[in-house]
C-alpha positions in Angstrom: -6.6 -19.9 27.3 -2.8 -20.8 26.9 -2.2 -19.5 30.5 -1.4 -22.0 33.3 0.1 -19.7 36.0 -1.5 -18.0 39.2 -4.1 -15.4 39.1 -1.6 -12.8 40.3 0.8 -13.9 37.2 -2.2 -13.2 34.7 -2.8 -9.7 36.4 1.1 -9.1 35.4 0.7 -10.2 31.8 -2.3 -7.3 31.9 0.5 -4.8 33.4 2.7 -6.1 30.4 0.1 -5.2 28.0 -0.5 -1.9 29.7 3.0 -0.7 29.6 3.4 -1.9 26.2 0.5 0.0 25.0 2.1 3.3 26.7 5.3 2.5 24.5 3.2 2.5 21.5 1.5 5.9 22.3 4.8 7.3 22.8 6.4 6.2 19.5 3.2 7.3 17.5 3.0 10.8 18.7 7.0 11.0 19.2 7.8 10.1 15.7 4.7 12.0 14.0 3.2 15.2 15.3 5.7 16.2 18.1 8.8 15.3 15.8 7.2 17.2 12.8 6.8 20.3 15.1 10.4 20.1 16.1 11.6 20.1 12.4 9.3 22.6 11.6 11.0 24.9 14.3 14.4 23.8 12.9 13.4 25.4 9.5 12.7 22.2 7.7 10.6 22.6 4.4 7.2 21.1 4.1 8.6 18.7 1.4 11.4 17.6 3.9 9.0 17.1 6.7 6.8 14.9 4.5 9.4 12.8 3.6 10.2 12.0 7.2 6.5 10.8 7.5 7.1 8.2 5.0 9.3 6.4 7.5 6.1 5.8 9.8 4.8 3.5 7.1 5.4 0.2 9.2 2.7 1.2 11.4 0.2 0.6 8.7 1.9 -2.4 7.3 2.3 -4.5 10.5 0.7 -7.3 8.3 3.9 -7.6 6.6 6.0 -8.2 9.6 3.4 -10.3 11.6 4.2 -13.6 9.7 7.9 -13.3 10.3 7.4 -12.5 14.0 4.9 -15.2 14.5 7.3 -17.7 12.8 10.1 -16.8 15.3 7.8 -17.3 18.0 6.6 -20.8 16.8 10.1 -21.9 16.0 11.1 -22.0 19.8 10.0 -24.6 22.2 10.0 -22.3 25.1 7.9 -19.6 23.5 7.7 -17.5 26.8 11.5 -17.2 26.4 11.4 -16.0 22.8 8.4 -13.5 23.6 10.6 -11.9 26.3 13.7 -11.5 24.1 11.7 -10.1 21.1 10.0 -7.5 23.5 13.1 -6.5 25.2 15.3 -6.1 22.0 12.5 -4.0 20.4 12.2 -1.9 23.6 15.9 -1.5 23.4 15.8 -0.1 19.8 12.9 2.1 20.6 14.8 3.6 23.6 18.0 4.3 21.4 15.7 5.7 18.7 13.6 8.1 20.7 16.6 9.4 22.8 18.6 10.2 19.8 15.8 12.1 17.9 16.4 15.2 20.0 19.9 15.6 18.8 18.5 16.7 15.3 16.7 19.8 16.8 19.2 22.3 15.0 21.5 20.1 12.8 22.2 16.8 11.5 21.2 14.7 8.4 17.5 14.3 7.8 18.2 10.9 5.9 19.9 9.6 9.2 16.8 10.8 11.1 14.7 9.2 8.5 16.6 5.9 9.0 16.3 6.4 12.9 12.5 7.0 12.7 12.2 3.9 10.3 14.0 1.6 12.8 12.1 2.9 15.6 8.6 2.2 14.1 9.8 -1.2 12.9 10.8 -1.9 16.2 7.5 -0.9 18.1 5.5 -2.7 15.3 7.4 -5.8 16.4 6.8 -5.1 19.6 3.1 -4.6 19.1 2.8 -7.9 17.3 4.2 -9.5 20.2 1.8 -8.0 22.5 -1.0 -8.8 20.3 0.1 -12.6 20.3 0.4 -12.6 23.9 -3.2 -11.1 24.4 -4.8 -13.3 21.9 -3.3 -16.6 23.0 -3.4 -16.0 26.8 -6.5 -13.9 27.3 -10.0 -15.5 27.7 -12.2 -14.1 25.0 -14.7 -12.9 27.8 -11.8 -10.6 28.7 -10.9 -9.3 25.5 -13.0 -6.2 26.2 -11.4 -5.4 29.6 -7.9 -6.1 28.4 -8.5 -3.7 25.4 -9.5 -1.0 27.4 -6.5 -1.4 29.7 -4.3 -1.2 26.6 -6.5 1.9 25.4 -5.7 3.6 28.7 -2.0 2.7 28.4 -1.9 4.0 24.8 -3.7 7.3 25.5 -1.3 7.9 28.7 1.6 7.2 26.1 0.2 9.8 23.6 -0.1 12.3 26.6 3.5 11.8 27.4 4.7 12.0 23.8 2.3 15.0 23.1 1.5 17.7 25.7 4.2 16.5 28.3 7.2 16.5 25.6 6.0 19.8 24.2 6.1 21.3 27.8 9.6 19.8 28.6 10.7 20.8 25.4 9.7 24.4 26.1 11.6 24.3 29.5 14.8 22.6 28.5 14.9 22.1 25.0 14.1 19.1 22.4 17.2 17.3 23.2 16.7 16.7 26.7 12.9 16.4 26.3 13.4 13.4 23.9 16.0 11.8 26.3 13.5 12.1 29.2 10.6 10.4 27.1 13.0 7.8 26.3 13.3 6.9 29.7 9.7 5.7 29.9 10.9 3.0 27.7 13.0 1.6 30.6 9.8 1.3 32.6 8.5 -1.0 30.1 11.7 -2.8 29.9 11.6 -3.4 33.8 7.7 -4.8 33.3 9.2 -7.1 30.8 12.4 -8.4 32.6 10.8 -8.7 36.2 7.4 -9.9 35.2 6.7 -13.2 36.6 3.5 -13.6 34.4 5.7 -13.7 31.3 8.2 -16.4 32.5 5.2 -18.6 33.5 3.4 -18.5 30.3 2.7 -22.0 28.8 1.3 -22.4 25.6 -0.9 -25.2 24.3 -0.4 -26.3 20.7 -4.0 -25.7 19.9 -3.8 -25.4 16.2 -0.1 -23.7 16.4 2.5 -26.6 16.1 5.9 -25.6 16.8 7.3 -26.6 13.3 4.6 -24.6 11.5 6.4 -22.4 8.9 4.2 -19.7 7.1 5.2 -19.2 3.6 3.9 -16.0 1.6 1.5 -18.3 -0.3 0.1 -19.8 2.6 -0.1 -16.2 4.3 -2.2 -15.1 1.4 -4.4 -18.1 1.2 -5.1 -17.4 4.9 -6.1 -13.7 4.2 -8.3 -15.1 1.3 -10.0 -17.6 3.5 -10.6 -15.0 6.1 -12.7 -12.8 3.8 -14.6 -15.9 2.5 -15.5 -17.1 6.1 -16.5 -13.8 7.4 -18.0 -12.3 4.6 -15.9 -9.8 2.8 -18.5 -7.0 2.3 -20.3 -7.2 5.6 -16.9 -7.1 7.2 -15.9 -4.1 5.0 -19.2 -2.3 5.7 -18.7 -2.6 9.4 -15.0 -1.5 9.2 -15.7 1.6 7.1 -18.4 2.4 9.6 -16.1 2.2 12.5 -13.4 4.1 10.9 -14.8 7.0 8.6 -16.3 9.1 11.2 -13.6 8.4 13.7 -10.9 9.2 11.2 -12.2 12.3 9.7 -13.3 13.9 13.0 -10.2 13.2 15.0 -7.8 13.8 12.5 -9.1 16.9 11.1 -10.2 18.3 14.5 -7.3 20.5 14.9 -7.9 22.0 11.3 -11.7 22.7 12.1 -11.1 24.1 15.4 -8.4 26.5 14.0 -11.0 27.6 11.2 -13.3 28.8 14.1 -10.7 30.7 16.0 -9.3 28.2 18.5 -5.6 28.8 19.4 -2.7 26.5 19.6 -2.6 26.6 23.5 -6.6 26.0 24.0 -6.6 23.4 21.4 -3.6 21.6 23.5 -5.7 21.8 26.7 -8.8 20.5 25.0 -7.5 17.8 22.7 -4.4 16.8 24.3 -5.0 17.2 28.1 -8.7 16.9 28.8 -9.2 14.7 25.7 -6.7 12.2 26.8 -8.5 11.5 30.1 -12.1 11.5 28.4 -10.7 9.0 25.7 -9.6 6.8 28.6 -12.9 7.2 30.3 -14.8 6.3 27.2 -12.4 3.0 26.5 -13.0 2.1 30.3 -16.6 2.3 30.0 -16.5 0.1 26.7 -14.6 -2.4 28.6 -17.2 -2.6 31.4 -20.2 -2.7 28.5 -18.4 -5.5 26.6 -18.2 -7.9 29.4 -21.9 -7.2 30.3 -23.9 -7.0 27.1 -21.3 -8.7 24.6 -19.7 -7.2 21.4 -22.8 -7.4 19.2 -24.8 -4.9 21.0 -21.7 -2.9 21.9 -21.0 -2.4 18.1 -24.5 -1.5 17.1 -24.3 1.1 20.1 -21.0 2.3 18.7 -22.6 3.3 15.4 -25.4 5.1 17.2 -23.0 7.0 19.4 -20.9 7.8 16.5 -24.1 9.5 14.8 -24.1 11.6 17.9 -20.6 12.7 17.8 -21.2 13.5 14.0 -24.4 15.5 15.0 -22.2 17.3 17.4 -19.8 18.6 14.9 -22.5 19.4 12.4 -23.9 21.6 15.2 -20.3 23.2 16.0 -20.0 23.9 12.2 -23.2 25.8 12.0 -23.1 27.6 15.2 -20.8 29.9 17.2 -20.3 28.4 20.8 -18.6 29.9 23.7 -15.7 28.1 25.0 -17.1 25.9 27.9 -19.9 24.4 26.0 -17.5 23.9 23.0 -15.2 22.2 25.4 -17.8 19.8 27.0 -19.2 19.0 23.4 -15.9 18.3 22.0 -15.1 16.0 25.0 -18.4 14.3 24.6 -17.4 13.2 21.0 -13.9 12.3 22.4 -15.6 10.0 25.0 -17.6 8.4 22.1 -14.5 7.7 20.0 -12.7 6.2 23.2 -15.7 4.0 23.5 -15.6 3.0 19.7 -12.0 2.3 19.7 -12.0 -0.3 22.3 -15.1 -1.8 20.7 -13.5 -2.0 17.3 -10.1 -3.6 18.6 -12.3 -6.0 20.6 -14.3 -6.7 17.6 -11.1 -7.3 15.6 -9.5 -9.4 18.2 -12.7 -11.6 18.3 -12.7 -12.0 14.6 -9.1 -13.0 14.5 -10.0 -16.2 16.5 -6.6 -16.1 18.4 -4.4 -15.8 15.3 -2.0 -12.7 15.3 -1.6 -12.7 11.6 -5.4 -12.2 11.0 -5.4 -9.5 13.7 -2.6 -7.8 11.9 -4.5 -7.9 8.7 -7.9 -6.6 9.9 -6.0 -3.8 11.9 -3.9 -2.9 8.8 -7.1 -2.7 6.7 -8.5 -0.4 9.5 -5.5 1.9 9.5 -5.6 2.1 5.4 -9.3 3.2 5.6 -8.3 5.7 8.2 -5.9 7.4 5.9 -8.1 7.1 2.9 -11.1 8.4 4.9 -9.1 11.3 6.4 -8.1 12.2 2.7 -11.6 11.9 1.4 -12.9 13.9 4.4 -10.5 16.8 3.9 -11.4 17.0 0.2 -15.2 17.2 1.2 -14.4 19.9 3.6 -12.2 21.8 1.2 -14.6 21.5 -1.8 -17.7 21.7 0.0 -17.9 22.6 3.8 -17.2 21.2 7.1 -20.8 20.8 7.8 -21.1 18.7 4.5 -18.3 16.5 5.5 -19.7 16.0 9.1 -23.0 15.0 7.6 -21.1 12.2 5.5 -19.6 11.1 8.8 -22.9 10.7 10.2 -24.2 8.7 7.2 -21.1 6.5 7.2 -22.5 4.8 10.4 -25.7 3.7 8.5 -24.1 0.7 6.7 -22.6 -0.6 9.9 -25.9 -0.6 11.7 -27.7 -2.0 8.7 -25.3 -5.1 8.2 -24.4 -5.6 11.8 -27.2 -8.1 12.8 -26.7 -9.9 9.8 -22.9 -10.3 10.2 -23.6 -11.8 13.7 -26.3 -14.0 12.6 -23.8 -15.4 9.9 -21.1 -15.9 12.5 -23.5 -17.7 14.7 -24.7 -20.0 11.9 -21.3 -20.9 11.1 -20.3 -21.7 14.7 -23.4 -24.1 14.8 -22.5 -25.6 11.6 -18.7 -26.4 12.7 -20.1 -27.6 15.9 -22.4 -30.0 14.2 -19.4 -31.3 12.0 
């Protein structure tokens, strides 16, 4: 661990990670689903709305920003100082971006809005990379599960703020004031950055990260190639696909599926955006506890079994007509499962990163790309086949991960023993 402060300061760093995760959740929904709903009410065409979505690409391309952010941190002797500066500057840009989006509710250039969204997403991406650097370099490996569950809780609360809460506020006072109000949440994050004693007492040890290190593009590419050689590219790919396919298809297409069986907008909001957020937090918290007790290997295997259960639930729902109460219970059971799997996945990625934020960004970006591809493929299966067929594919997608999981960890253990021997 690279932290030499007090236990209280260490807890303050966890609060910084929690507030930062809230900010990520706010920006994710505030620049996507909620913003697109506002533009639809404004009368923007589907083509115009889809062009705004392109501005959120930096979410999936954090691996391109990561080397530059890491180099900025390594370039300074006082890494704690530059971390605070980067965090605060990115928070300032996010605040300005979010607070200004509501001004486009009825007029204004969509090109300027596109630029605003792009700068906001780049800023939060930089903030996420800084947050990941702090987590990977400061937190003990044994704490990664708990810390990731804390981040998961913050992220889901942020999504609640920018989802249901922002919609409720907009319904009461309009989009302009609602976005300004949601932007105020950024100020709370800034306060946690400015007054965090934990951040001021960060002390980093140069365990492989020398101050004058400069990562060229070629060096970065070689790092990525070396990553897949050492981890086993096919084994790692199978595990990531098993993590993301069912999660992506079921959650991304949940609204369309529920609409197809007659669930209205308000009921969907209550099931998914209200009850679902707290269920997701509960699942993530359970995962954090399980990771610290039984370790990541067994939790990864358990995740794939649970995702088979969640897929089976949706197979049942696609074949049977269910009353509202049991429907809500079944939907939130699957939501609990994916809250669990999300924390296990991010902990798994953090462990494979070995403390390197660039590796972490690459693996998370691969997961993000697979999420987009899986959602597209799942939608095609549902449209050309049936919802039941898509959910069967979700169930089957967990089998490769279950099959190769033990082999992957056996290879990892063998590699660790070989390194210790040398």
